[in-house]
C-alpha positions as CSV (number, residue, x, y, z in Angstrom):
1,X,113.0,74.5,76.0
2,X,113.7,78.2,76.2
3,X,111.9,81.0,78.0
4,X,110.8,84.4,76.5
5,X,112.1,86.3,79.6
6,X,113.2,85.8,83.2
7,X,109.8,86.5,84.7
8,X,108.1,83.8,82.6
9,X,110.9,81.3,83.6
10,X,110.5,82.1,87.3
11,X,106.7,81.9,87.2
12,X,106.7,78.6,85.3
13,X,109.4,77.2,87.6
14,X,107.5,78.2,90.8
15,X,104.2,76.9,89.4
16,X,105.7,73.6,88.6
17,X,105.8,72.5,92.2
18,X,102.0,72.8,92.5
19,X,101.2,70.8,89.4
20,X,101.5,67.2,90.6
21,X,99.5,65.8,93.5
22,X,102.5,65.4,95.8
23,X,103.0,69.2,95.9
24,X,106.7,69.0,94.8
25,X,108.7,68.7,91.7
26,X,108.6,65.2,90.2
27,X,111.9,64.4,88.6
28,X,110.8,60.8,87.7
29,X,110.8,60.8,83.9
30,X,107.6,60.0,82.2
31,X,108.2,58.1,79.0
32,X,105.7,58.2,76.3
33,X,106.1,54.8,74.7
34,X,103.7,55.6,71.9
35,X,105.7,58.6,70.6
36,X,109.3,57.3,70.7
37,X,110.7,54.6,73.0
38,X,112.6,56.2,75.9
39,X,111.8,59.8,74.8
40,X,110.3,62.4,77.1
41,X,108.2,64.8,75.0
42,X,105.4,67.3,75.1
43,X,103.9,68.5,78.4
44,X,105.9,66.1,80.4
45,X,109.2,67.4,79.0
46,X,108.2,71.0,79.6
47,X,107.1,70.1,83.2
48,X,110.4,68.3,83.8
49,X,112.3,71.2,82.4
50,X,110.4,73.7,84.6
51,X,111.2,71.5,87.7
52,X,114.9,71.5,86.8
53,X,114.8,75.3,86.4
54,X,113.1,75.5,89.8
55,X,115.9,73.4,91.3
56,X,118.7,75.5,89.6
57,X,117.2,78.8,90.8
58,X,116.5,77.5,94.3
59,X,120.1,76.2,94.6
60,X,121.9,79.3,93.2
61,X,119.8,82.2,94.4
62,X,120.4,83.6,97.9
63,X,117.8,82.7,100.4
64,X,116.7,86.3,100.6
65,X,116.2,86.5,96.8
66,X,114.5,83.2,96.7
67,X,112.0,84.3,99.5
68,X,111.1,87.4,97.6
69,X,110.5,85.5,94.4
70,X,108.4,82.9,96.2
71,X,106.3,85.6,98.0
72,X,105.7,87.5,94.8
73,X,105.2,84.7,92.2
74,X,104.6,81.4,93.8
75,X,101.2,79.6,93.5
76,X,102.1,77.2,96.4
77,X,100.0,78.7,99.2
78,X,102.0,77.3,102.1
79,X,105.4,78.3,100.7
80,X,104.1,81.7,99.8
81,X,102.9,82.3,103.3
82,X,106.1,81.0,104.8
83,X,108.1,83.3,102.6
84,X,105.8,86.2,103.6
85,X,106.4,85.4,107.3
86,X,110.2,85.3,106.9
87,X,110.2,88.6,104.9
88,X,108.0,90.2,107.6
89,X,110.5,89.1,110.4
90,X,113.5,90.4,108.5
91,X,112.1,93.6,107.0
92,X,113.0,96.8,108.8
93,X,110.6,99.7,108.8
94,X,109.5,102.4,111.3
95,X,106.0,101.1,110.8
96,X,104.4,98.9,113.6
97,X,104.8,95.2,113.2
98,X,101.1,94.5,112.3
99,X,101.2,97.3,109.7
100,X,104.4,95.9,108.2
101,X,102.9,92.4,108.0
102,X,99.7,93.6,106.3
103,X,101.7,95.8,103.9
104,X,103.9,92.8,102.9
105,X,100.9,90.4,102.7
106,X,98.9,92.7,100.5
107,X,102.0,93.3,98.3
108,X,102.5,89.6,97.8
109,X,98.7,88.9,97.3
110,X,97.4,92.0,95.5
111,X,93.7,92.7,95.1
112,X,92.6,91.5,91.7
113,X,89.9,93.4,89.8
114,X,86.5,91.6,90.1
115,X,87.7,88.9,92.5
116,X,86.0,88.9,95.9
117,X,88.4,86.5,97.7
118,X,86.7,83.2,96.9
119,X,88.2,80.0,98.2
120,X,89.7,79.0,94.8
121,X,91.6,82.3,94.3
122,X,94.7,83.5,96.1
123,X,93.2,86.8,97.2
124,X,92.6,88.1,100.7
125,X,89.2,89.3,102.0
126,X,88.4,92.9,101.1
127,X,89.1,94.2,104.6
128,X,92.7,93.2,104.4
129,X,93.3,95.8,101.7
130,X,92.1,98.7,103.8
131,X,95.0,100.4,105.5
132,X,92.8,101.6,108.4
133,X,92.7,97.9,109.6
134,X,96.5,97.6,109.6
135,X,97.1,99.2,112.9
136,X,95.4,99.5,116.3
137,X,96.9,102.9,116.9
138,X,95.7,105.9,115.0
139,X,98.3,107.2,112.6
140,X,97.9,110.0,110.0
141,X,96.9,108.8,106.6
142,X,100.0,110.4,105.0
143,X,102.2,108.5,107.4
144,X,100.5,105.2,106.6
145,X,100.8,105.9,102.9
146,X,104.5,106.7,103.3
147,X,105.1,103.5,105.3
148,X,103.2,101.4,102.7
149,X,105.0,103.0,99.8
150,X,108.5,102.6,101.4
151,X,107.8,99.0,102.3
152,X,106.6,98.2,98.7
153,X,109.5,100.0,97.1
154,X,112.0,98.0,99.3
155,X,110.2,94.7,98.4
156,X,110.2,95.6,94.7
157,X,113.9,96.4,94.8
158,X,114.5,93.0,96.3
159,X,112.4,91.3,93.6
160,X,114.3,93.2,90.9
161,X,117.6,92.2,92.3
162,X,116.4,88.6,92.5
163,X,115.2,88.7,88.9
164,X,118.6,90.1,87.8
165,X,120.4,87.3,89.6
166,X,118.0,84.7,88.1
167,X,118.6,86.2,84.7
168,X,122.3,85.8,85.1
169,X,121.8,82.1,86.1
170,X,119.4,81.5,83.1
171,X,121.8,83.3,80.7
172,X,124.7,81.2,81.9
173,X,122.6,78.1,81.2
174,X,121.5,79.5,77.8
175,X,117.8,79.2,78.7
176,X,116.5,82.5,77.5
177,X,115.3,83.1,73.9
178,X,117.7,86.0,73.3
179,X,120.6,83.5,73.8
180,X,119.3,81.1,71.3
181,X,119.5,83.4,68.2
């Protein structure tokens, strides 16, 4: 199996851990006896491959890069929140701690058009996306916008660096479509 680009590989690999009921990657091969004895094919093969990519990226990326990818792309709610908490603790900004946390949280869980934050979606209630609620102290709106912009730029730079590193890993393994041709 080969991926179209590094983002699709990262998204599929991070989604693989939420597919089975145990909440983690299942490396136990699933043999489809009806197809070919001993062969792993179809969705099971793709899932197993995604799990192996997950493992390879998790092992080879720095913890900082891994945290940013999990916060941005993971569908595993607990791991996403843990990554957000770790990023919040390590991120430096002149903004107050609560503002920093809200800015990072809304970056990792952006507001989706037409979604009101129902239980089945990974979206925050609407009040979380209003910057006025991010700090108890009054700050000029321009200052708040600058803080949010700077925080988001720093986070996106980290994600970009993590994706570049992930691409090097996947290129080395020959898992991207460009390498196949």
